[in-house]
C-alpha positions in Angstrom: 5.8 6.1 33.1 4.1 7.4 30.0 0.4 7.7 29.3 -1.0 6.8 25.9 -0.5 10.4 24.6 3.3 10.1 25.1 4.1 6.7 23.8 7.6 6.5 22.3 6.9 4.9 18.9 10.4 5.1 17.4 13.6 3.5 18.7 15.4 6.7 17.6 13.6 8.6 20.3 14.9 6.3 23.1 18.1 6.6 24.9 20.1 3.4 24.1 20.2 2.4 27.8 16.4 2.5 28.0 15.9 -0.2 25.4 16.3 -3.3 27.5 13.7 -2.0 30.0 11.1 -2.0 27.2 12.2 -5.3 25.6 9.4 -7.9 25.6 11.0 -10.8 23.8 9.1 -13.4 21.9 10.9 -16.7 21.1 11.5 -15.4 17.6 13.0 -12.2 19.0 15.4 -14.2 21.1 16.4 -16.3 18.1 17.1 -13.1 16.1 19.1 -11.4 18.8 21.2 -14.5 19.1 21.7 -14.5 15.3 22.7 -10.8 15.4 25.4 -11.6 18.1 26.8 -14.5 16.1 29.9 -14.3 13.9 27.8 -15.0 10.8 26.3 -12.0 8.9 22.5 -11.6 9.3 20.0 -9.4 7.3 16.9 -8.6 9.3 13.9 -7.9 7.1 10.7 -6.3 8.4 8.0 -3.8 7.6 8.0 -0.3 9.1 7.3 -0.4 12.8 7.9 -4.1 13.4 10.9 -3.5 15.6 14.0 -3.9 13.5 15.9 -0.9 14.9 14.8 -2.0 18.4 16.3 -5.4 18.1 19.6 -4.0 16.8 19.7 -1.7 19.9 18.9 -4.7 22.1 21.8 -6.6 20.6 24.1 -3.6 21.1 23.1 -3.1 24.7 23.4 -6.9 25.6 26.8 -7.1 23.9 28.0 -4.0 25.8 27.0 -5.7 29.0 28.8 -8.8 28.0 32.0 -7.0 26.7 34.2 -7.8 29.7 33.9 -11.6 29.1 33.1 -11.9 25.4 35.5 -9.2 24.1 33.1 -8.4 21.2 32.4 -4.7 20.6 29.0 -3.8 19.1 28.9 -0.8 16.8 25.4 0.6 15.9 25.5 2.6 12.7 22.4 4.4 11.2 22.5 5.3 7.5 19.2 7.2 7.7 20.9 10.4 6.5 21.8 8.8 3.1 18.8 10.6 1.6 20.6 13.9 2.0 23.6 13.0 -0.2 23.6 15.2 -3.3 27.1 15.6 -4.8 28.6 15.0 -8.2 31.0 12.4 -6.8 30.2 8.9 -8.2 31.7 7.3 -5.2 30.0 9.6 -2.7 27.8 6.9 -1.1 30.6 4.4 -0.6 33.0 7.0 0.8 30.3 8.4 3.0 29.5 4.9 4.4 33.1 4.2 5.2 33.6 7.6 6.8 30.5 7.2 8.9 31.4 3.6 9.9 34.9 4.5 10.8 33.7 7.3 13.0 31.2 5.1 14.8 33.8 2.5 15.5 36.2 5.1 17.0 33.4 6.7 19.0 32.3 3.3 20.5 35.9 2.3 21.4 36.4 5.7 23.0 33.2 5.3 25.1 34.5 2.0 26.3 37.8 3.6 27.3 39.9 1.7 24.8 41.5 4.6 23.0 44.0 5.8 25.6 46.9 5.8 23.1 46.4 6.6 19.4 48.0 4.1 17.0 48.5 3.9 13.3 45.3 1.9 12.9 43.3 4.5 14.8 44.7 7.2 12.5 43.5 5.3 9.5 40.0 5.2 10.9 40.2 8.9 11.8 41.4 9.9 8.4 44.5 11.6 10.0 45.9 12.2 13.4 43.4 11.7 16.1 42.9 14.9 18.1 41.8 15.5 21.7 38.8 13.7 23.0 35.6 15.1 21.6 37.2 16.8 18.6 35.8 15.9 15.2 38.1 13.6 13.2 38.8 14.4 9.6 36.5 11.5 8.4 33.7 12.8 10.6 34.1 16.2 9.0 33.9 14.6 5.5 30.8 12.6 6.4 29.2 15.8 7.7 30.0 17.7 4.4 28.4 14.8 2.5 25.3 15.1 4.7 25.2 18.9 4.2 25.5 18.6 0.4 21.7 18.9 0.0 22.1 22.6 0.8 24.4 23.0 -2.2 23.5 20.2 -4.7 26.3 19.2 -7.0 29.1 20.5 -4.7 32.3 18.4 -4.8 33.4 17.0 -1.4 37.1 16.4 -1.0 37.2 12.8 0.4 40.8 11.8 -0.3 41.2 11.0 3.4 38.7 8.1 3.3 40.5 4.8 3.3 39.8 2.1 0.8 38.1 -1.1 1.9 41.3 -3.2 2.3 43.0 -0.4 4.3 39.9 -0.2 6.5 39.9 -4.0 7.1 43.6 -4.0 7.9 43.0 -1.2 10.4 40.2 -3.1 12.1 42.4 -6.2 12.3 45.2 -4.2 13.8 42.9 -2.6 16.3 41.4 -5.9 17.4 44.9 -7.4 18.0 46.2 -4.3 19.8 43.1 -4.1 22.1 42.7 -7.9 22.6 39.2 -7.8 21.0 37.7 -11.0 19.5 35.8 -9.0 16.8 33.7 -5.9 16.1 30.0 -6.6 15.5 28.5 -3.9 13.2 24.8 -3.3 13.3 23.7 -1.3 10.2 20.3 0.4 10.5 18.4 2.1 7.7 20.9 0.4 5.3 20.2 2.7 2.4 17.5 4.9 0.9 14.7 2.4 -0.2 13.9 4.3 -3.4 17.6 4.5 -4.4 18.5 1.0 -5.5 21.9 2.1 -6.6 22.7 3.1 -3.0 21.4 -0.3 -1.8 23.6 -2.2 -4.3 26.6 -0.2 -3.2 25.8 -0.9 0.4 25.5 -4.7 0.0 28.7 -4.8 -2.0 30.5 -3.0 0.9 28.6 -5.3 3.4 30.1 -8.3 1.6 33.6 -6.9 1.2 33.9 -5.9 4.8 33.5 -9.4 6.1 36.5 -10.8 8.0 37.3 -12.8 11.1 37.6 -9.4 12.9 34.4 -7.9 11.8 30.8 -9.1 11.4 28.2 -7.1 9.5 24.5 -7.2 10.2 21.8 -5.0 8.7 18.1 -4.1 9.0 16.2 -3.7 5.8 12.6 -3.4 4.5 11.0 -6.4 2.7 10.4 -6.2 -1.0 11.9 -2.8 -1.6 15.6 -3.8 -1.0 17.9 -4.3 -4.0 20.8 -6.6 -3.1 22.5 -6.2 -6.4 24.2 -8.8 -8.7 27.3 -9.3 -6.5 25.5 -10.1 -3.3 24.4 -13.7 -2.8 22.0 -14.1 0.0 22.8 -17.8 0.7 26.6 -17.3 0.8 27.0 -13.6 1.9 24.4 -13.5 4.7 21.5 -15.2 6.3 18.3 -13.4 5.7 15.7 -13.6 8.4 12.2 -12.1 8.6 10.8 -10.2 11.6 7.2 -11.2 11.9 5.3 -11.9 15.1 3.1 -15.0 15.0 -0.5 -14.1 15.7 -1.1 -17.8 16.3 1.3 -18.1 19.2 -0.4 -18.7 22.5 1.5 -15.9 24.1 0.9 -13.3 21.3 -1.7 -11.3 23.1 0.1 -11.2 26.4 3.3 -10.1 24.8 1.6 -7.3 22.8 -0.1 -6.2 26.0 3.2 -6.1 27.8 4.7 -3.9 25.1 2.0 -1.3 25.9 2.1 -1.8 29.7 5.9 -1.0 29.7 5.0 2.5 28.6 1.7 2.9 30.5 0.7 4.8 33.6 -1.7 3.5 36.2 -4.8 4.9 34.4 -4.1 3.2 31.1 -3.1 0.0 32.9 -6.5 0.0 34.6 -8.3 0.7 31.3 -6.5 -2.3 29.7 -7.5 -4.5 32.6 -11.2 -3.5 32.3 -11.3 -3.6 28.5 -9.0 -6.6 27.9 -11.1 -8.0 25.0 -11.1 -4.6 23.2 -7.4 -4.4 23.6 -6.9 -7.9 22.3 -8.8 -6.9 19.1 -6.5 -3.9 18.6 -3.5 -6.2 19.1 -4.7 -8.7 16.5 -5.5 -5.9 14.1 -1.9 -4.8 13.9 -0.6 -8.2 12.7 2.3 -8.0 15.3 3.4 -4.5 14.5 4.3 -2.7 17.8 4.3 0.8 16.3 0.8 0.4 14.9 -0.3 -1.0 18.2 1.0 2.0 20.2 -0.6 4.4 17.7 -4.0 2.7 17.8 -4.1 2.3 21.6 -3.3 6.0 21.9 -6.1 6.9 19.5 -8.5 4.6 21.4 -8.4 6.6 24.6 -10.0 4.6 27.4 -10.4 1.5 25.2 -14.2 1.5 25.5 -16.1 -0.4 22.8 -17.2 2.7 20.9 -13.7 4.2 20.9 -12.0 1.0 19.7 -14.7 0.6 17.1 -14.1 4.1 15.8 -10.3 3.5 15.6 -10.7 0.3 13.7 -12.9 2.0 11.1 -11.0 5.3 10.8 -7.4 4.2 11.1 -7.6 1.2 8.8 -9.9 2.8 6.3 -8.0 6.0 5.9 -4.8 6.6 7.9 -2.9 3.4 7.0 -3.9 3.8 3.3 -3.0 7.5 3.4 0.5 6.5 4.3 0.7 4.1 1.4 -0.8 6.5 -1.1 1.6 9.3 0.1 4.4 7.3 -1.4 3.0 8.0 -4.9 3.2 11.7 -4.2 6.8 11.5 -3.0 8.0 9.1 -5.7 6.0 9.7 -8.9 7.9 7.0 -10.8 6.1 4.4 -8.7 2.7 6.1 -8.7 0.9 3.7 -11.0 2.1 0.7 -9.1 1.3 2.2 -5.7 -2.2 3.2 -6.8 -2.8 -0.2 -8.4 -1.7 -2.0 -5.3 -4.3 -0.2 -3.3 -7.0 -1.0 -5.9 -6.0 -4.7 -5.9 -6.2 -5.0 -2.1 -9.4 -3.0 -1.7 -11.3 -4.3 -4.7 -10.1 -7.9 -4.9 -8.1 -9.3 -1.9 -10.3 -8.0 0.9 -13.7 -8.6 -0.7 -12.5 -12.1 -1.8 -11.4 -13.0 1.8 -14.6 -11.6 3.3 -16.7 -13.6 0.8 -14.9 -16.8 1.6 -15.4 -16.3 5.4 -19.1 -15.6 4.9 -19.5 -18.7 2.8 -17.7 -20.9 5.4 -19.8 -19.3 8.2 -23.0 -20.0 6.3 -21.9 -23.6 5.8 -21.1 -24.0 9.5 -17.3 -24.4 8.9 -15.0 -22.9 11.5 -12.2 -21.9 9.1 -11.5 -18.2 8.5 -8.8 -16.5 6.3 -6.9 -13.3 5.9 -4.4 -14.9 3.4 -3.8 -14.8 -0.3 -1.5 -16.7 -2.6 0.1 -15.2 -5.8 1.6 -17.3 -8.5 5.4 -17.0 -8.7 5.3 -16.1 -12.4 3.1 -13.1 -12.1 4.3 -10.0 -14.1 7.1 -8.0 -12.6 4.8 -5.0 -12.2 2.6 -7.0 -9.9 5.5 -8.2 -7.8 6.8 -4.7 -7.4 3.3 -3.4 -6.3 3.0 -6.2 -3.8 6.5 -5.4 -2.4 5.4 -1.8 -1.8 2.4 -3.1 0.0 4.6 -5.1 2.3 6.8 -2.1 3.0 3.8 -0.1 4.3 2.5 -3.1 6.2 -0.8 -3.5 4.3 0.4 -7.0 3.3 2.9 -9.3 5.1 4.9 -11.7 3.0 4.8 -15.0 4.9 6.6 -17.6 2.7 7.4 -18.5 -0.8 7.5 -21.8 -2.7 3.9 -22.6 -1.5 2.2 -25.3 -3.6 -1.4 -24.5 -4.3 -4.1 -25.9 -6.7 -2.8 -27.9 -9.7 0.6 -28.1 -8.0 1.4 -24.5 -9.0 4.0 -22.7 -6.9 3.6 -19.2 -5.5 4.0 -16.7 -2.6 1.7 -16.5 0.4 0.8 -13.1 2.0 -1.4 -12.0 4.9 -3.7 -9.0 4.6 -3.5 -6.7 7.6 -6.3 -7.8 9.8 -7.4 -4.2 10.6 -7.7 -3.4 6.9 -9.7 -6.6 6.4 -12.1 -5.7 9.3 -12.5 -2.0 8.6 -15.3 -2.4 6.0 -17.4 -4.4 8.5 -20.3 -2.7 10.3 -18.9 -4.2 13.6 -15.1 -4.6 13.3 -14.7 -5.8 16.9 -17.1 -8.7 16.4 -15.5 -9.4 13.0 -12.0 -9.7 14.4 -13.1 -11.7 17.4 -14.8 -14.2 15.1 -11.8 -14.2 12.7 -9.4 -15.0 15.6 -11.3 -18.2 16.6 -11.0 -19.8 13.1 -8.0 -18.2 11.4 -5.9 -20.7 9.6 -3.0 -20.2 7.3 -4.0 -23.3 5.3 -6.9 -21.3 3.8 -6.2 -18.6 1.2 -7.4 -17.0 -2.0 -5.4 -18.0 -5.1 -4.4 -15.5 -7.8 -2.9 -17.0 -10.9 -0.4 -15.4 -13.2 -3.2 -14.6 -15.7 -5.5 -13.0 -13.2 -7.2 -10.1 -15.2 -6.1 -7.3 -12.8 -2.5 -8.6 -13.2 -2.6 -8.6 -16.9 -4.1 -5.0 -16.9 -1.3 -3.5 -14.8 1.4 -5.3 -16.7 0.0 -3.9 -20.0 0.1 -0.4 -18.5 3.7 -0.3 -17.2 5.4 -3.0 -19.3 6.8 -6.4 -18.4 9.7 -5.1 -16.5 9.7 -2.4 -13.8 12.6 -0.1 -13.5 12.9 0.2 -9.7 15.4 3.0 -9.9 14.1 6.4 -9.2 15.4 9.9 -8.9 14.4 11.5 -5.7 13.5 15.2 -6.0 15.0 16.1 -2.6 14.4 19.8 -3.1 10.7 19.2 -3.6 10.4 16.9 -0.6 12.1 19.5 1.6 9.5 22.0 0.5 6.6 19.8 1.8 4.6 21.1 4.8 5.5 19.7 8.2 2.0 18.2 8.4 3.4 15.3 6.3 5.7 14.3 9.2 4.6 11.6 11.7 4.4 13.8 14.7 1.8 14.2 17.5 -0.7 17.1 17.4 1.2 18.7 20.3 4.5 18.5 18.4 2.9 19.8 15.2 1.5 22.7 17.2 4.9 23.5 18.7 6.5 23.7 15.2 3.7 26.0 14.0 4.1 28.3 17.0 7.8 29.0 16.1 7.2 29.4 12.4 8.6 26.1 11.2 6.3 25.2 8.3 8.3 23.0 5.9 10.3 19.8 6.1 13.4 21.7 5.1 13.0 24.2 7.9 12.4 21.5 10.4 15.6 19.8 9.3 17.9 22.8 9.4 16.5 24.5 12.6 18.8 24.6 15.6 18.1 23.9 19.3 17.9 27.6 19.8 15.0 27.8 17.4 13.1 25.0 19.2 13.6 26.7 22.5 11.4 29.5 21.3 8.4 27.2 21.6 6.4 27.6 24.8 7.6 25.5 27.8 10.6 24.2 25.8 14.0 24.7 27.6 17.5 23.5 26.7 16.9 19.9 27.7 13.5 19.5 26.0 14.6 21.4 22.9 17.3 18.9 22.2 14.9 16.0 22.7 12.3 17.7 20.5 14.9 18.4 17.8 15.9 14.8 17.8 12.3 13.6 17.5 11.6 16.0 14.6 14.8 15.1 12.8 13.9 11.4 13.1 10.5 12.1 11.6 12.1 14.1 8.8 14.6 11.3 7.9 11.8 8.7 8.0 9.8 10.9 5.6 12.7 11.4 3.2 13.6 7.7 3.2 10.1 6.7 2.2 
């Protein structure tokens, strides 16, 4: 088992077969995995670190275990490499998606032992005649050339072998009938680059067009920063579900504790047992985000009072905000909105919530709040800034259509409890008291003419162009310190002369083996971890 210094915080770093052993399901998780298995398309929305990829993998592994009886084949497809596409082909993204999806379908069927005899439908998905086992198909080679295009921006990739959507669907139908499959269940992860709405719109058009009795599509996306496009209708084309863990649930603390215990050694388990109240405070501070919980538990060491107090002050005052503000450096087109969002939360939302709690406490009232309500007709600039705050997890969108004072309708959000507690002299006591009286019925209201809203709208205009040109070359030149890696991993990169994001991305296993104590097995694992961090950085 792991100690707190070696928590696995990304699903990409887990072997697929390890996922079920770490699965601690809430009732909501069980509902969502059931939805992902159903024949109806589902879009799973959640902030970074809430467990979207993990649930997709859980669905995949459960359906693989049920394959013999259910005859449904799950196909997990990650589009995280979409940030590398840089050709002059207007159709590059759609053709890359189809090539990558076709390759994953064939690979999954091969692993299940279902491709003993190549057929015409298999050749369509291969982009030509299927070669010996393990040999790259023509479509896999095309997908790889698209992914390598960042090395030679503007290069034209010959993608004539990529089938059109109708040919692809026909091939899937033929395969299902030939192999006696009920259907193929596609699980799209990292659906498209969040700061490239044109990619997102193309993805959801393809998502809609691929639907058939023989194939179901599901996808994991980020809240607020996903552009579905004009041709995708949420009600008709997919069911959209939000992945939020209910801090009110009676089992919340126990489930968050179990998530950590599944990766804990005896020493950390003993620390959690001795300092249970301190652990519970950390669990509440993360608003149900497992990645943030694992990070803060690792930072808190033995979970003693002083250590937890320090983490609450430092992590939620600086680290979480540094991640949000870093978006402005990577994507200058959104800088004003990102910076304004931070100002709004730090100078208005948090002080207003704290003031309300103090007034209610002085009046002897038990209610406490971490919630705010924003009028539905606020300027587009404000909506965009709030969406970006939900992406980084500073805010969580709870529900829309909420009726407030004077029968006005708006959207309700929750402020990250750690961020709310960080300014307090005693964050542990603050969160403990908040927990006893927290009620979603109490919130601060911000109308459409709130002065700060009018101010940002005046600066950026009434409408916000969400499209943005990503300067990939500039991002690849950033130092590796921007990557979400442990101190040990950062030190290993430095020791072998890897100093930029681009170098980290293009380094081979042989390069990683030059690091001290890194052999062939560990070099591949380290390379995968570093690449996952690179793609997360490039994707936003």
